[in-house]
N, C-alpha and C positions, 0 to 999 in steps of 0.2 A: 820794240823799237819806239823811240820817242817821236811823237807826232810833231812835225814842224808846222808852225801856224800858217805857213804859206803853201802848204801842200794842197793837192787837188781836192782832198776831203774837206777842206775848210772853205770851199767856195759858196756853200749854202749855209748861212749863219742860222744857228739855233739860239734864239734869244727871246726874252720876254718882251711884251709890248712896252712902249715908252712909259705909259702910266704905271705898269707893274715894276719897271726898273726904278722909277722914282720912289715907289713906295712898296718895298718888299713885304710880302704877306707874313704876318707874325702868327705862329701857331703854338698852342700850348703843347709842351712835350710831356706825354704820359710816361709813366714808368719811373719818374724821379721820386725820391723820398717824399712822403706826404707832408712833411713839415717844411718843404721848400716852397715859399710863396711865389706866385706867378709874377713875372716882371711886368710892372704896369705899362711900360712903353718900350719902344725899341732902343737900342744902344745909342749913346751920344756919339755923333760922328765928329772927330777932331777937325781942326781947321784944314783948309785945302793945302796940300803939300805941293812941292814944286812939280810943275807939269813934266810928264815923262817925254823923252825924246823917242822918235820913231826911226826905225832903220829905213834906209832907202829901198824903194821898190815895194812898199806896202807890207813889210814883214810884220807879223803880229807881235807886238811888244806891249802887252797890257801892263800898266804900272811903271813904265819907264824903260830905259835902255837895258838890254839883256844880252846874255850870251846864247847863241843858237845851240840847240841840243845836238849831240852827236847822233849820227844816223842809227846806231845800234842802241840808243838809250844810254843812261848813265853807266850801265855796266858794259858798254861796248868798247872794244879797243879802238874804234874809229875816233877821229878827232875832227873838230870843226873850229874854224877860226872865229875869234871874237871880233865882231865888227860893230861899232857904234858910230852913227853919223848924226849930225844935227838935223832937226826937222824944221823947216821954215815955219815961222809963226803964221797965224791966221786961221780963218774958218776951214780952209782946205786941210790943214794939219789936224784940227780937231775931228773933222769928219773921217779922215783917214785913220786916226787913232781909234775912233769908235768902231769903224768897220773892221780894223784889225782885231779889236777886242772880241767882237761878235764872231769872227771867223775862228779865233782861238777857242772860244767857248764851244762852238759847234764841233770842232775837231776833237777837243778834249772829252766832251761828253760822249761822242761816238766811240772813242777809244775805251772809255770806262764801260760803256754798255756792251762792248764786245766780250767782256769777261764773263765766264760761266760760274766758276767757283769763287770762293771768298778771296783767295790769294791773288787770282787773276784780276779781280776788280780793284783791290787795294794797289796792286802793282800798276794797273792802268792809270790810277789817279796820280801815283808818284811819277811815272814816266811822262805823263802829259803836262805836269806842272813844274818839274825840275829839269832844266833851269829856266824854262820859258816864262813862267809866272813867278817863281820863287827860287832862291838858292838852296833851300832845304825844306823838307816837310817831315812832320811827325804825325803818324796816324795812330790814334788810340781807339780801341773798340771795347764794348762791354764784355765782361767775362763772368759767366757764360752769356752768349748771345741768346736772347729770347727768340722763340720760334712762333710765328703767327700770333694767335690770341693767348698763348700761355702766359701766365703771370711771371714777371721777372723775379729772380731770386734776390734776396737781400743778403748782404749789403750791396749797394751799387758800386761796382768795381770796374775801373777802366784798365786795360792792359795795352802796353805799347805793341802794336802789331807790326809796324814797319817804319823805318826812317831812311830817307834818301838825301844825299848831299853831293854836290859837285864842287870842285875847286879848280883853279888854274894850275896847269902842269908846270913843273919846274924844268922840264926837259928842254934842251937847247934846240932851236929851230927858228924858222922864219916867222911862224905864227904861234900865237898863244892858243892853247887847246884846253878843253874841259875833260877832266878825268874824275872817276869816283873818289870821294874823300874818305879815307879809312878812319878818320876821327870826327864823326858827326857831333853835333851839340849833345852833351850828356843830358839824359833824362831818366826819370824813374821808370822802372819796368811796370810797376803796379801803382794805381792811385785809387783810394777809396773816397768816393764823393760824399762829403758830409752834408746832411740835410741842413739847409739854411746857409751853407757856406757860399763863398764867392763863385766857386766853380759851378755849383748847383744853380746859382742864379743865372749865370751866363748860358748854361746849357738849357735852362728852362726858357730863356728868351729866344732861342732858336737862331736868331740872326748872327752872322759873323760880326766881330768887334775888333777894333784896332788894339794892338798890344800895349799902347802907351796910355790907355785910359785906366783910371783907378781900379775899376771892376776887373778889367782884363789882366792887369798886373797881379792882383791877388789871385785870380783864377789860374794864371800861368804858374805862379809860385806853388799853388796847391797841386796842379797837374804834373809839373816837372819834378816836384819834390824839393824840400828845403835844402837838401844837399846838392842840388843842381840848379843854381840860379842862372837866369838867362844872361849870357854875356852882354856887356855894354855895347851899344851901337847897333845891335840887331833890331830890325823892325819886324813886327809880327802881326799876323791876323789869326785869331782864334775862331774857328768855324765849327759849330755843333753839327753833328751828323744825326739827322732825324729821319727815321724810317716812316712807315705808314702809320704807326701807332705810338711810337715812343722814341726818345733819344737813345741811339745805340752807340755813340762814340763822339769823337772830336778830332779835327785836323788842325794842325798848327803850321802855317806858312811863314817862312823866315827869309828875310833879305839882309845881306851884309851892308856895311857902311859905304862901300865903293859903288853901290847901286842906288838908284833913286828909290825913295820910299813909296809905300802903298798910297794910292789915291782913293778917294771915296768911291769911285766907280769900281775899284778893285774888290770892294765888299760885295758888289753884285756878282762879280766873277766867282768869288769864293763861295757865295751862296749857291750859285748854279752848280759848281763842282761838288759841293757838299751834298746837295739834294740828289743829284744823279748817283753819287757814290752810295749814299744811304739806301736809296731805293734798290740799287743793284745788289747791295749786301743783303737786304731783305729777301730779294729773289733767290740769291745764292743759298741762304740759310734754309728757306722753304724747300728749294730743290734738293738740298742735301738731306733734309728730313724725309722727303718723299722717296729719294733714292734709297735711304736706309730702310724705310718701311717696305719698299718693294723688294729689296734684297732679302730682308728677314722673311717676308711672305714667301718668296720663292724658295728660300732655304728650308723653311718649315714644311713646305709642300713636298719636298723630295726626301727620300729616306736618308737618315743620318749615316747609316752603315748598312751593308748588305748582310743577309744571313749566311751561314756556312752550312748549307744542307749536305746530307750524305751523298757522295757520288758525283758532285758537281762543284766546280770552282767558278767564282763570279768576279767580275770587275765592271766598273761603270765610269762614265764621264758625263759632265754637263757643262756646256758653254753657253752663256747668254749671247744674244745677237750682237750687242755692243755695250760699252760702258754706259751709254746714254739710254739704252732700252733693255734693262736687265730683266724685266718681267716678261715671261713668255708662258706658253701653255704646254711645253714639252715635259714629259715625265717618264720615269722608268720605275720598275719595282720587281722584287723577287719575293715570292710568298711561299713558305713551306706548306706542303699539303700532306694529308695522311699517306701512309705507305712509303715514306721517304721520297715522295715526289716533290717537285717544285714548279710553281707557276712563274713564268717569265713574261713581263708585261712592259710594253713601250707604247706611249700614246702621244698625240699632238693635238691640242685644242687650237682652233684657228684664232689668230689675232695675237697682239702683244699689248696687254693691258692688265690692270688689276682684275678686271672681270675675267679675262682668260685664265689668269692664275687661280682665281677662286673656283671657276668651273673645273679646272684641272684637279684641284684638291678634292672637290666633290666626287668627280668621276674616279679618282684614285681610291678614295675611301669606299665607294660603292664596289669597285673591283676587288678590294680586299675582303669586303663582307661576302661577296658572291663566291670568292675563292674558298672562304671558310666553309661554305656549304658544299664544296666539292662538286660544283656543277660542271658539265662539259664545257669546253671553250666556246662553242657556238652559242650555248645558252647564256654564258657570261656576257658575250657581246650583245645578245638580244636584250638582256636586262639593262645593260649600259645604254643601249639605244633608247629604251623607254625612259630611263632616268634623264637623259639629255633632253628629251622632248618635254619632260615635266619641268625642267629648269627654264624653259622659255623658247621662243622662236630663234632660229639661226644659232642655236648652241650646238655646233657641229665639231666633231673631232675624228681623227683616225686612230686606230688602235690595232696592235698585234698582241694576241694572247696565245701563249704556248705552254704546254704542260710536259715536263720531262720526267720519265720514269726510269730511274737508274737500274732497276732490276730487269726490266724487259728491254732496256736500251732502245726505247722508242720515244718519239716526241709527237704530240698532237698539237696542231697549229690551226688557229682560226684568225681570219683577217677582216678588218673593217676599213678598207680604202687606204691601207698603209703600204709603204714600200716593202717589197719582199725581203725576208731575211737571207743572209748568206751563210753557208756552212763551209767551213775550212776543214778539210780532211787532214788526217795525220800525214799523208804523203805529200801534201802541199797543194792539192787540187782545191780550188775555191769554186763553190757551186751556188748559184742563185736558186733558191728553192722555189718550186712551182706550187704556189698556194692560191686558192681562189681569191681574187682581188676584193670582192665585197664592196658594199657601199659604206660611206662614212657613218659614224655614230651620229644620231640626230636626224637622219633623213626620214626614218620611220617606214614601217610596212615592208621591210626587206628581210629576207631569210639569210642567215649566215651559215657557211659550210665549214667543216673541219676536215683536215687530212691528217693521216697518221704516217709518219716517216721514220726511217732508221736513224738512230743517233749513235753511231759507233764510238767506242771508247777512244779518247785522244782527239776527237773532233771538237771544233769550236764553232758555236753558233753566235752570230753577230746580229743583234737587233738595233735599229737606229731610226732616227727621224729624218724627214726629208731635208732638213737644214744641212746635213752632211753631204748630200749628193746633188742638190739642186741649188742653183743660184742664177743671177742675171747672165752669167757667162756660159752656162751649160744647162741642158734639160736634164730631167731626173734620170732617164735611162742611160744617158751618157755618163752621168755621175755614178750610177750603179755599176756600170762596166768598169769604170776607173777604180772604184772601190774593190771590185773583185780582183782586178789585176794587181792592185796594191797588196791585198792580202796574200795572193799567191806568191808575189815577189818576196814578201817578208818571210813566208814559210820556207822558201827555198834557201834562205840564209841559215836556218837552223838544221837543215838536212831532212831527209825523208823519215827518219825514225824518231824525231823529237819535235814536239809542238813548240811554237814560239812562246816565250813568257807572256802571260796574259796582260799584265800591266803595261809592259813594253809594247805589246801589240796594239793596245788602245791608244797609246801615245803616237805610235807610228801612223795609225789611221787618221788621227787628227792633223798630223803633219802634212797630209795631202791637200789641206785647205790652202788656197791661195789668197792674196790680198783682197780680191773682189768676191770671195766665196762666202763671206759672213753676212748673208742677208737675213738669216733666221737663226733662232737658237737651236742647239743640238743636244739631243739625249742619245747616249750610247750605252748598250748593255751587252757584255760579252760573257758567254757561258762555256766553260771547258768541261766536256763530258768525260768523267772518269768511270762512271758506272759502278755497279756492284757485281762481282763475279758470281756465276751460278753456284760455285762451291761454297760461297759465303752466305747462302740463303737456304733456309729450311722452312717448308710450308706444309701445313696439314689442315684437314677438315675434321671437326669433332662433332659428333651427334649431340644434340642438347639433352643429355641424360646424366644421371647421377655419377656414372663412371667416367665422365669426361675429364674432371680435374685430375684423377689418378693417371689416366692415359696421357694427358698433357705433361705431367711431371716426368713420366718415363721417356717420352719423345724428346723432351728438352734435355734430359740427362744424357741421352745418346748423342745428340748434336753437340753438346758441350765437350763430351769426351773426344769426338771427332776433331774438334777445333782446339784441343789442348787447353780448355778453359774450365777444368774440373774445380778450380778454386772458387768458381762462381756458382757451383751446383746448388748448394744449400739456399742461397739467396734467391736464385732463379726459380727453384722449385716452390719456395714459399710464396713468392709474388705471383707466379703463374697460377698457382692453385687458387689464390684469392680472386684474381681477375677472371679466370675461367669460371669459377663458381658463380660469380655475380652475372656473367654473360649467360650461363646456362639457365639461371633462374628466370630470365625474361625472354630468351630466344625461342623462336618457333622453328627456325631453319638451322642448318648446320653452322657451327661456330668456326671461324677461321683462326688459326694460330700460325704466326710467322716469326722466325728469328733471323736477324740480320747481323752479320759480324763485319764491322768496319773498324774505325778507331774506338768505337764503343760497341757494346752488345745491346741491340734494340729488340724488344719483344712487342708484338702487336696482336691484339685479340679483337676480332670483329664479330658483330652479331647484327641481327635485323631489328633490334629495338632502338627507336630514336631517342629514348630517354638517356641523358648524360648522367653519369654518376657524380655525386657531390660528396666531398669529404665533410664529415661532421663528427662531433665529439660524442661518443657513445656513453650512455649511463651505465652504472654498475650492474643494473638489472637487465640490460639489453643483451640479447643473444648474438646479434650481428652489429654491423656498423664499424668494425675495426679493420676491415680489409684495406681500404684506401689509406687509413692511418699508417699501416705498415708499409704500404707502397711509398707513401710520402717520406717516411723515415729512412727507408733502405735504398730507394732508387736515386740515381743521379738527377734525373728529370723524369717527369711523367705528365700525361695529359690525355684529353679525350676530345675527339672531333666527330661532329655529326656528319653523316653521309646522306646521299639521296635515298639510300636503301637501308639505313641503320646508323651504326656508329663504330668507331675504332677507339679502343683504349690502349695506350702504349706506355712503356717505361724504358729507361736506359740505365745500364750499369757500366761503370768504367772497367775496362779490361786492364789486367796487370801484366801484359806481355811486354 
């Protein structure tokens, strides 16, 4: 909405001191081509033009009689009558005109300062000056805009960012009204500022100049383009936009012939508007860069995609607290573990800042490393607590760490001050799991407990951060109960024999948030337990003796025949023989052999030796060293994981069923 100069916002003038108004400060504009010499003095001010008339009642009319702006701005359908009344001559008229000018500058600069992003600031300048100060405005900005201390790219190019113009409406009525003009003054879209050219000289001079001076005429011709000459009769002021370190653009204020021309004091008004606009643009560009960095930091700290472990389906959501506070400390993760298990992690670092995001990234990396060691959940939280204390004081976070075993259909959960998870059963019953609350990570000196619970097939486990259930309008336990009821209601819609779709369930959970519930960022991780049926698992113990590989081949052959996978027999026997032989060579206790049939055939061989096998190229004279080469060539995937009591070597083969 266009600021009216006589509004209540204009009662406190924001103006320079008299001596500063009489002698505007000239600053050298950095960032221009190096061959552009600095202007030795300020611009020559043309002769005094006809004094402007003021509207009755002290309306702000800097530079002469004007048309009041429509309440909704140039783009508003509202209409305001054009009223011009003569101002009595004398000292009172000059004082009133000066006061009006100061009130206009105060209201206009406040409107410009209200903008947050680049478009809002430029729009604020246009709405504040058209038609109060000028009939039309053209705003050019550097393309691309430099950020902070970074060196501007060459060449120096200005791009037309916005142009606004109002005209008298042709509609019949009792009053003349102002409406947006669909045909503004034509101007070039792009302008390359030539080093040593007239435009470069004016921009380097920093001060606004009248358009009828020789330097300004040449500069405007260069800015608007030779194919777009300035129409005759238009009066112009060319005002460079200088930020904190360099010139970042230019604004052209235009008045038509039926309106009084610009006065010398209007150069001071243009300078004030240009300065506040340029500083606001600098802030907006810096804020945009910081928001981009924050968004990228947050994005890289969270997983790009979730794994697809055997026997469980996963879905996740992350919502920042607000567009203006995108950085938070919430995270989620799903980490595959040996034995087809998966670790489910959700955590929340206190605070909303770059520091919180960085701590979150460190804790998430630590959790992944600890999960790779296959430590129990309570031990993982203990080491995370130690890591948080090493990061510094007051580095606290809450965390929920759960390990799901699809073979045993059990889940082991440890908690560090986090809201309890909710288990949605297949029949539609939603249960808040009773897990020890624990102390937050970073407190130190606290033992963590783990509980083992049933995880029946078809059930859905929901891990979340407190931003989902706690806000200024409700406490955390009220929010947890509302979440439980929401999950139960959603499950009732799909019936007792079918679980709700996982992705749709996550969306439905987030829909429970009201307008006042977004006080914190939200991390959500949902796991649908499918499990692995006992009939699809074969498990044996093998004594560490020379006969173990042969026995392993026979057992595997029988299991494949039972599963109608005889076509894999040759490959499985060869690979199992190589892996079991290597395990028997170093093991002192019985070797474990397990086959899992899901969408792939997975074979796992475990022993008590912590040394992980490494693939290497065997020489012609070597007797061994070719086993893992065969595994790598024949298996779909393979790997080795160190456990607290040894290791597991596994490989997968694609089934052709």
